[in-house]
N, C-alpha and C positions, 0 to 999 in steps of 0.2 A: 806843308805849303798848300795854300788855297789854290784851286784851279778855276779856270773860266772857260765856258763854252759861249761863243758869240756868233749868232746867226749872220751877222754882217760879214763874217769871213767866208760864207757859203752862199753864193747867189741863189735866189729863189724867186718864184713868180710873185710872191706876196711882199717882197722887199722887207722881210722881217728884220727887226732891229733888236730883238731880245738878247740879253746877255745874262748868263746864269753863273754865279760864283759860289764856291764853298769847298768843302772837302771833296776829294775826287769821287768817291762812291755816290755822294749826294748829288753832285753835278751830273754824273752819268745817268742816274735814275731820273732826275728832273728833266734833263735834256732829251732823253729818250721818250718820256711822256709827252713833252712838247712836240717832238718830231712826229709822233703818232697823231696827236690831237689837232695840231695846226697844219702840219705839212703832209699828212696822209701817208707816212711811212708805216711799215709793219714792225711791231715790236719783236725783234729777234735778237738772239745773242750776237749775231753779226753786226746789227745796228749798234748795239751797246759797245762792242769792241771798236767799231769805226769811230764812234763818238769819243771813246777813251783815247784813241790815238791822235785825235785832233785837239785835245785840251791844251791850253796854254797856262803857264804860271800866272797867277794873279799878282800884279805888281801893286803893292800898297801905295796909296796916295796920302802922304802926310802933309799937313798944312804947315 
């Protein structure tokens, strides 16, 4: 199942609206890189685990 990390679920000063979806490990990696480069977080195992616990299932949108 694809997972999604959505910045809109977490208030920030920048009002970021980025959403990242994909396989869990891909999303954790990309979301942690985003958190570091855009939001100023430090890339730590704790950050990655926190991101992992906040992931949601990606609900497919079929036409």
